[in-house]
C-alpha positions, 0 to 999 in steps of 0.5 A: 684506345682511340686515334690521335691525328698528327699533322706536320707543316713546313713553317708557320705560314703553311700552318696559317694557310693549312698547307699540310706537309704530312698527316698520320693517325696513332692509336693512343690509350687514355693511360698514355696521355695520363702518364705524359700529363704527370711527367710534364707536370712534375719539375723542380726536383719535387716528389709529387704527392698522391693528390698531385698525381690525381690532379694531373690525371684529372686534367686528361679526363677533363680535356679528352673523350676516348669513347669513340674512334677518335680522341675528341674534346670533352664537353666539360673542357669545351664548355668550361670557364675561360680561365679554366680553359686557358689553364687546361690548354697550356697543360695539354700543349705540354702533353702534345710536346712530350708525345711528339718528342717521344714518338718521333724524335728524342731517343732519351730524356726530354729536358724541361728548360724551365725546370729550376733544378736543371740549372740551365744557363742562358747567355743574353738577357733575352726573356724568351726560351722554349719548353723542351730540349732533347737529343735523338739518333745520330746526335740530332738536337731538338727544341720544342715549344708547346701551345694548346687550345680548345679551338680548331687551331692555335692562333697564328699570333700564338704560333709566331710567338712560339716561333720567336721563342725557338728562334731566340736560341742560337746554340746549345752546348751540353757541358760536363761530358767527354767531347761536349757537343755544341749544337749550332742553330743550323743543326738544331731542329726546332718545332712548335707543337700545337694541340687543338681540336679540328671539329672536335677531333684532337690534333697534334701539329708540328710546325717547323720554323727555322729562322734565327733571331738577331737577339739570340742567345747561347744555351748551356746545359750541364749534362750530368745535372740534367740527367740527375734531375730528369730521374730525380723524382722517380728514383726518390719515389721508388727508394722512399716507397714501402712497397718496392717491386719489379715487373716484366714487360716483354723482354725488359724488367722494371724496378718501381713502386705503386701510386694510386692504381699505377706501377711507376718504374724505371728499366732495371738497367737504367736503375742500376746505372743510377744506383751507382750514384745512390747517395745523391738521391738521399737528399733534397739537392745534389749541389756539391755532390760528385755526379761526374759521369752520370750522363755518359753512364745512363746514356750508354744504357739508353742506347742499348734499350732504344731498339726495344722501345722502337719495337713496342711503340710500333706494335698493336696497329701503330699504337704508341705506349706498348702492347696495349693501352694500359701502360706508357713506356717513354724513351728514357726507360720510365714506365707507368702501368695501370694495375687492376684493383687486386694489385698493390697500392701506393703506400700499402 
C-alpha cells in the first residue's frame, strides 16, 4: 500500500497556474487500482474473459510502482513508445475518475455515458460528451470527464477541451422512475479529473469548471436501464459460474465467484434485489423486457449500505478500499477481493 496524492483546483485557470484549492493523501493498495481498471474497462454489456481481466490488471502494473511510500510512475510506462503511452494515459485517466467519484462524491453506481448498452439520449448534435455521471448524497448530481498523462501535469489545452465537454451538458433527466429528477446545469457539479505524475509521484487532480456552453444539450438517462446495465456483466459472471460462493467482509455478506486470483461479488442484499429481475440476466439483452422499478428497488438497498461503505473507506489510516489492501469495495456494493493461492479459481 502506498500514498496517492489528491489535488483540487477551483477552475482550469487555477490548474494552469497551480493555485491549489486543497490537497490530501490516501493510502491505496495495488488491488484498488486493478479493480478500478477492470470496472472502467468493461462496458457495452460484455462479459469479460479471463484474458481481458489479465489485460486490465497488466495496465496497472505497467503504469504504477507501489514499492515506495508514494505511488509512482513505473519505468516501463515512463519509457514506453508514444502510442503505447497514449493508450495507457487514457485508461489511467478513467481509473482516476472512478476513484475520485467513489471516494468523495457518488453514493451509488457510476454510469459510463459512452456505454452503448446504457442507451443515453443526447438532445442536440453536439458531439462532445463527458465520461461519467453519478448521484451522491442529497440527490446531488455529478459529471466527470477523465484525462491522463505520463507527464507532470495534463496540458492546459487538454483540460480546456475537457471543460468544453462538461459545459456541453445543460441538464440531466433521470427518466422512468417516480418523480424523475431533472438536474439543471447550475445544480450539477462537474469535474475534470486528471491523472498525472508530479516529479514521478502519482497525482489525481480535480478541476471544477462551472461554465455552460451556448450549444449545450439535454442529456436523458433511462434510470431502470442504467441500473440494469451497471450490474449486467457482474451478475452474468456470477450466475454463469461453476463455483458460485459467498464471503463475509466485516458485517456484510457478498455473493460472487472467482476470476484469476480474485473473488468478484455483489452485496447479498443488492444481489437479492437484482434477483427479483433474474430473467433479464439470462439473455444477451434486456430490450423489450419488463425492468420497471429496478432502479428504485436497488437504490433503496444502496442507501442502507452506504453508511457501512463510508465507515470502512476511512479505516486503516485514511486508506480507501477496505480494512486492508487486498480488496476494493465500491459504492455500488460490488467487491473484488484478492485470494491466496489455496483459494478456488475461476472456472474450477
